[in-house]
Structures are given as structure tokens and as C-alpha cells.
C-alpha positions as CSV (number, residue, x, y, z in Angstrom):
1,M,82.4,124.2,108.9
2,I,84.2,121.1,108.2
3,I,88.1,121.3,106.7
4,V,89.2,118.9,104.4
5,T,93.0,119.3,103.4
6,G,94.0,117.8,100.3
7,G,90.2,117.9,99.5
8,A,91.3,117.9,95.8
9,G,93.1,114.9,96.2
10,L,91.6,110.8,95.5
11,I,90.1,110.5,99.1
12,G,89.4,114.1,100.0
13,S,87.6,114.4,96.8
14,N,85.4,111.4,97.6
15,L,84.7,112.1,101.1
16,I,83.5,115.6,100.1
17,E,81.1,113.8,97.2
18,Q,79.8,112.0,100.5
19,L,79.6,114.9,102.6
20,N,77.7,116.8,99.7
21,L,75.4,114.0,99.6
22,R,74.6,114.5,103.5
23,G,73.7,118.0,102.8
24,H,77.0,119.3,103.8
25,T,78.2,122.4,101.5
26,D,80.0,124.5,104.5
27,I,83.1,122.8,103.8
28,L,86.7,124.4,103.4
29,V,89.1,122.7,101.0
30,V,92.6,123.2,101.7
31,D,95.2,121.8,98.8
32,H,97.9,123.1,96.8
33,L,96.8,123.1,93.0
34,K,100.2,123.4,91.3
35,N,98.9,120.3,89.7
36,G,95.8,122.5,87.9
37,Q,94.6,119.1,86.9
38,K,93.4,118.5,90.2
39,M,90.5,120.8,89.8
40,H,88.5,118.6,88.1
41,N,88.1,116.2,91.2
42,L,86.5,119.6,92.7
43,A,84.5,120.8,89.7
44,D,81.2,119.1,90.4
45,L,81.3,119.2,94.2
46,H,79.7,121.9,96.5
47,I,82.2,123.7,98.7
48,R,82.1,127.2,100.7
49,D,86.0,128.1,100.2
50,Y,89.2,127.2,98.7
51,L,92.7,128.0,100.6
52,D,96.1,127.0,99.6
53,R,98.1,125.1,101.8
54,D,100.8,127.7,102.7
55,D,98.0,130.0,103.2
56,F,96.1,127.9,105.2
57,M,99.1,127.1,107.7
58,A,99.7,130.8,107.7
59,K,96.3,131.4,109.1
60,I,96.7,128.5,111.6
61,Q,100.2,129.7,112.9
62,A,99.0,133.1,113.7
63,N,95.7,131.6,115.6
64,Q,93.5,133.5,113.1
65,D,89.5,132.9,113.6
66,L,88.3,130.9,111.0
67,G,84.7,130.5,112.7
68,H,83.0,127.1,114.3
69,V,85.1,124.1,113.2
70,S,83.0,120.8,114.0
71,A,86.1,118.7,112.3
72,V,89.2,118.7,110.2
73,F,89.9,115.5,108.1
74,H,93.6,115.7,107.1
75,L,94.3,114.4,104.1
76,G,97.0,116.6,102.5
77,A,100.5,115.0,102.2
78,C,103.0,114.6,100.0
79,S,102.5,110.6,99.3
80,A,105.6,109.9,96.8
81,T,107.7,106.9,98.2
82,T,110.3,107.9,95.7
83,E,110.9,111.2,97.5
84,W,114.0,111.1,99.8
85,D,114.1,114.9,100.9
86,G,113.8,114.2,104.5
87,Q,114.0,117.6,105.1
88,F,111.0,118.6,102.9
89,M,109.1,115.3,103.8
90,M,109.1,115.9,107.5
91,R,108.4,119.3,107.2
92,N,105.3,119.2,104.6
93,N,103.9,115.7,106.2
94,F,104.8,115.5,110.1
95,E,105.4,119.3,111.4
96,Y,102.4,120.1,109.3
97,S,100.3,117.5,111.1
98,K,101.4,118.5,114.4
99,Q,100.6,121.9,114.2
100,L,97.1,120.9,112.7
101,L,96.5,118.7,115.2
102,D,97.4,121.3,118.2
103,W,95.1,123.7,116.2
104,C,91.9,121.5,116.5
105,Q,92.8,120.7,120.2
106,R,92.8,124.3,121.1
107,V,89.2,125.0,118.8
108,N,87.6,121.8,119.8
109,A,87.5,119.7,116.7
110,S,87.6,116.6,115.9
111,Y,90.7,115.6,113.9
112,I,91.0,112.8,111.5
113,Y,94.0,112.3,109.5
114,A,95.4,109.7,107.2
115,S,98.4,107.6,108.0
116,S,99.5,104.9,106.0
117,A,99.9,101.3,106.1
118,S,103.5,102.0,104.4
119,V,104.7,102.0,108.2
120,Y,104.3,98.3,108.0
121,G,107.3,98.3,105.6
122,L,107.8,94.8,104.0
123,G,105.4,93.5,106.5
124,K,107.5,90.6,108.2
125,H,105.8,91.3,111.6
126,G,102.1,91.3,110.5
127,F,99.5,94.4,110.1
128,S,98.3,95.1,113.4
129,E,98.4,98.6,115.2
130,Q,101.5,97.5,117.3
131,R,104.9,99.2,117.5
132,H,106.5,95.7,116.9
133,C,105.1,95.5,113.3
134,E,106.3,98.9,112.2
135,L,109.4,99.3,110.7
136,P,109.3,101.9,107.8
137,I,111.4,101.6,104.5
138,N,110.8,105.1,102.7
139,M,110.8,108.8,104.0
140,Y,107.1,109.2,103.5
141,A,106.4,106.2,105.5
142,Y,109.0,107.5,108.2
143,S,106.9,110.6,108.2
144,K,103.6,108.8,109.0
145,F,104.9,106.8,111.4
146,Q,106.8,109.6,113.3
147,F,103.3,111.2,113.5
148,D,101.6,108.2,114.8
149,Q,104.3,108.1,117.5
150,Y,104.0,111.9,118.5
151,V,99.9,111.2,118.9
152,R,100.6,108.0,120.9
153,S,102.8,110.3,123.1
154,L,99.7,112.6,123.7
155,Q,97.8,109.6,125.0
156,G,95.5,110.5,127.6
157,R,96.1,114.3,127.4
158,L,94.2,114.9,124.2
159,R,90.7,116.4,124.9
160,H,89.0,115.9,121.9
161,Q,88.7,113.2,119.0
162,V,92.0,112.3,117.4
163,V,91.7,109.4,114.9
164,G,94.7,108.1,112.4
165,L,93.8,105.9,109.6
166,R,96.3,103.8,107.9
167,Y,95.2,103.2,104.5
168,F,96.1,100.1,102.6
169,N,95.5,100.3,98.8
170,V,93.0,102.8,97.6
171,Y,91.5,102.9,94.1
172,G,88.5,104.0,92.6
173,P,87.1,107.7,90.5
174,R,89.1,110.8,91.0
175,E,92.6,109.5,90.8
176,A,93.7,110.2,87.4
177,H,95.7,113.3,88.4
178,K,98.2,111.0,90.5
179,G,99.7,109.7,87.0
180,S,102.3,106.5,87.8
181,M,100.9,106.8,91.5
182,S,97.6,105.8,90.3
183,S,96.0,102.4,91.2
184,T,96.7,99.4,89.0
185,A,93.2,99.2,88.3
186,F,93.5,102.6,86.6
187,H,96.4,101.5,84.8
188,F,94.9,97.9,83.9
189,N,92.2,99.9,82.3
190,R,94.0,102.2,80.1
191,Q,96.3,99.2,79.3
192,L,93.4,97.6,77.5
193,Q,92.2,100.6,76.1
194,N,95.3,101.4,74.3
195,D,96.1,98.0,73.4
196,G,94.4,95.6,74.6
197,I,96.9,93.5,77.2
198,C,97.3,94.0,81.0
199,R,100.6,94.2,81.9
200,L,101.8,92.8,85.3
201,F,105.2,92.1,86.9
202,E,106.5,88.7,87.1
203,G,106.9,86.7,90.5
204,T,109.0,87.9,93.0
205,D,110.0,86.7,96.9
206,G,108.2,83.4,96.2
207,Y,105.5,84.6,94.6
208,A,104.2,83.5,91.1
209,N,103.7,85.5,88.1
210,G,101.0,88.4,89.2
211,E,100.7,86.7,92.6
212,Q,102.1,89.5,94.9
213,L,99.1,90.2,97.3
214,R,97.6,93.3,98.3
215,D,94.8,94.8,100.3
216,F,92.4,96.7,97.8
217,V,90.1,98.9,99.4
218,Y,87.6,101.1,97.6
219,V,87.5,104.7,98.0
220,A,84.0,104.6,98.5
221,D,84.3,102.6,101.5
222,C,87.3,104.5,102.8
223,A,84.7,107.8,102.9
224,K,82.4,105.8,104.8
225,V,84.8,104.8,107.6
226,N,85.9,108.6,107.9
227,L,82.3,109.6,108.2
228,W,81.5,107.0,110.6
229,F,84.2,108.5,112.7
230,M,82.8,112.2,112.7
231,D,79.5,110.7,113.7
232,H,81.2,109.1,116.8
233,A,83.2,111.8,118.1
234,H,84.0,109.8,121.4
235,V,85.8,107.3,119.5
236,S,89.8,107.8,119.1
237,G,93.0,105.9,118.0
238,I,95.0,104.7,115.4
239,F,93.0,102.1,113.0
240,N,94.0,100.3,109.7
241,L,91.9,101.1,106.9
242,G,91.8,98.2,104.5
243,T,89.2,95.3,103.5
244,G,90.9,92.6,105.7
245,Q,91.2,90.7,102.2
246,A,94.4,90.4,100.1
247,H,93.8,89.7,96.6
248,S,96.3,89.1,93.6
249,F,97.1,91.5,90.8
250,N,96.0,88.7,88.7
251,Q,92.8,89.4,90.4
252,V,92.9,93.0,89.9
253,A,93.5,92.4,86.0
254,N,90.9,89.7,85.2
255,A,88.2,91.8,87.1
256,V,89.3,94.4,84.5
257,I,89.4,92.5,81.8
258,A,85.8,91.1,82.7
259,W,84.3,94.2,82.9
260,H,85.8,95.1,79.3
261,K,84.9,91.7,77.8
262,Q,81.2,92.2,79.1
263,H,80.8,95.9,77.9
264,R,83.4,96.1,75.3
265,Q,83.4,92.5,73.6
266,T,86.7,93.0,73.4
267,D,89.4,89.9,73.5
268,N,92.2,91.0,76.1
269,R,95.1,88.9,78.0
270,I,97.6,89.4,80.6
271,E,101.5,89.7,79.9
272,Y,104.0,89.5,82.4
273,I,106.9,91.6,82.5
274,P,110.4,91.2,84.2
275,F,110.6,92.5,88.1
276,P,112.2,95.7,88.4
277,A,115.8,95.5,89.9
278,H,115.3,98.8,91.5
279,L,112.2,97.2,93.7
280,K,113.8,94.4,94.7
281,G,114.2,94.0,98.2
282,A,111.9,97.2,98.4
283,Y,108.2,95.9,97.4
284,Q,105.3,95.2,99.4
285,S,104.7,91.4,98.1
286,Y,102.1,90.9,100.5
287,T,99.5,93.4,102.6
288,Q,96.3,92.5,104.5
289,A,95.0,94.9,107.0
290,D,93.8,93.4,110.6
291,I,90.8,95.4,111.0
292,S,90.1,93.9,114.2
293,A,90.4,96.8,116.0
294,L,88.2,98.7,113.6
295,R,85.4,96.6,114.0
296,Q,86.0,96.3,118.1
297,A,85.7,100.3,118.0
298,G,82.1,99.9,116.1
299,Y,82.3,99.8,112.8
300,G,80.4,97.1,111.2
301,E,79.9,98.2,107.1
302,R,80.9,95.6,104.9
303,F,83.9,96.3,102.5
304,M,83.3,95.8,98.8
305,T,85.1,93.1,97.2
306,V,87.7,93.5,94.4
307,D,85.3,92.0,91.7
308,E,82.5,94.7,93.1
309,G,84.9,97.8,93.4
310,V,86.5,97.3,90.3
311,S,83.0,97.2,88.4
312,A,81.9,100.2,90.1
313,Y,85.1,102.3,89.1
314,L,85.2,101.2,85.6
315,D,81.4,101.9,85.3
316,W,82.5,105.5,86.3
317,L,85.9,105.8,84.8
318,N,84.1,104.6,81.4
319,R,80.9,106.5,82.2
320,V,79.0,103.6,81.1
């Protein structure tokens, strides 16, 4: 059996889709479906069972026998960067992850978990998997950073695979439930549908209007990386998961506009709005994953470009 926590989320549901394509259906999904809209991400997938997060953790803490588990993909977390309840974040993200890691070691299961590029903070010291690059600036980032530190403290004592993947800006199918936290491609598409205008932030931190840069990575590529590690259970470590190439928000908006021009024959434009005052000094104006460690580990697949990813996403989103 394979366990996917956060299985109704963006990355989790796309990972399950890829597992299904491989013929895997013996899958236990763990999630928290208080937001019932997330069920749409599971409705067309094949799984064996579902457990609420709290029920699952109760079974883990009681050391209940769940049968043979070959791998756990731990993607469940509170990912809101605006959540400042530190006690909640550390219990939900940090303690949960620790207990699940310890359990995986006991039952001889691979443990592939979601870290985050947010651990790099404003990125002033780069984006490689080194301690001197890491300076989280919100509670979400700190919870992820501290778990990475916990994993590092166990180096040399872990008996089975443990992999942390630091996701950069993930976008793609099955993210509508995220609301305001959905990707820019999702929001630009909706804006064009509503009134034909993509709204981008004006320049900040020395960047021109819409020229802030992020490493946008398509969710299907993220699923492929997860499966590669499952297939290579001898490989452990903490790795960046991005394309290794930053692109501007203007480029994303223009890719969305190009798709609409081709498929909808609409005349669209970009409008720049004032940069929010509350984000000044707390906004990543530039991210670009250093993926040399991932390549050195043996992962050789290419990543989709922004133009390719946005086109594939909008084909799915608008069901062309």
C-alpha cells in the first residue's frame, strides 16, 4: 500500500493520478476535508481508502497495523503563509511530520515529504540546499525549515529512505480549492474570462512592472520527481524542486493571453496595480531553484517551460 497525506490537494491529487496511470490503486488518502470542495480532486481517481488526518494520526500514535506500506508521500500541511498561530503551525506541520517519519522508520517505508522553497526567505543568500541560504520569514516557512533541521539531525541514523522536496511555485490542474492561494496562471485565466484584463503588481525591489521573477514548476513534473524517488529508494536527502529557471509574471500573463487569443480569439491586455504596502519587505521578488543536487542524485528528466506548462494547464482548465 502507498499512503498519500494531503492527497486531495494540488500535488497530492496529481501524484495519485500518476500512480493510477502506473496501475497503482492500493492507495490510502489522508486529508482533512473540512473544505468539501477538495473532493472534486479525488472524484475521478482510484484509491483503496480514505482517512481523516486526525484519525490517521491516532492510528499512527497507537501503532496500529495498517498492513504493508511501501511508501508514504507526506504532502499534508497548513500552507498559509499568513497564518501566525505558531502553536498550531508547529503541531500541524512539524510534530505531525516528526511522528510520521518515526513511524515510517519503524515499518520500513520510504518517506517522501514536502518541504518548501519558503525556507529561503527573501533569497538574499541564494537557493541551494545549504544552511547559510535558509532564513524563513513566516511561521509556515519556519515549520518546514525546522522539520528539515530535524531530518538533518538524524543523518547517519536513518535506516530507510527519507526525501524532502523543496517546492518552488507549483501550478497546474486541481488547484481551484486553494482560492486566493491558487497560482497566478489560475488567476490570470479567470481574470481574462471575467473582463479581459490580467492584473499584475507594479514593480518593487528594483524590478520593473510585472518583472518580478519566480521559478514556476508544473505540477505534473512535481509528480514525476516524487515517483522517481519512489523508484530509487536508495536515494535520500533534501532537494530543491523547481525548473532551475526563473520567469517573470509578465511571461506567465503573456502565456495565458496567448492561449486565449488562440482558442478564444479575444483581445486581452495587462494592467498593473499598486504593489500592496503590507507585502513590502515580505515578498519574494526573485526565486530560482538550484537543482544541481537533484541532477547529481540522478534525476535527468526535463521540466516543462512556462509556455508549455501554461498551455497544458489551460487546455485542462478550460477543457479544450
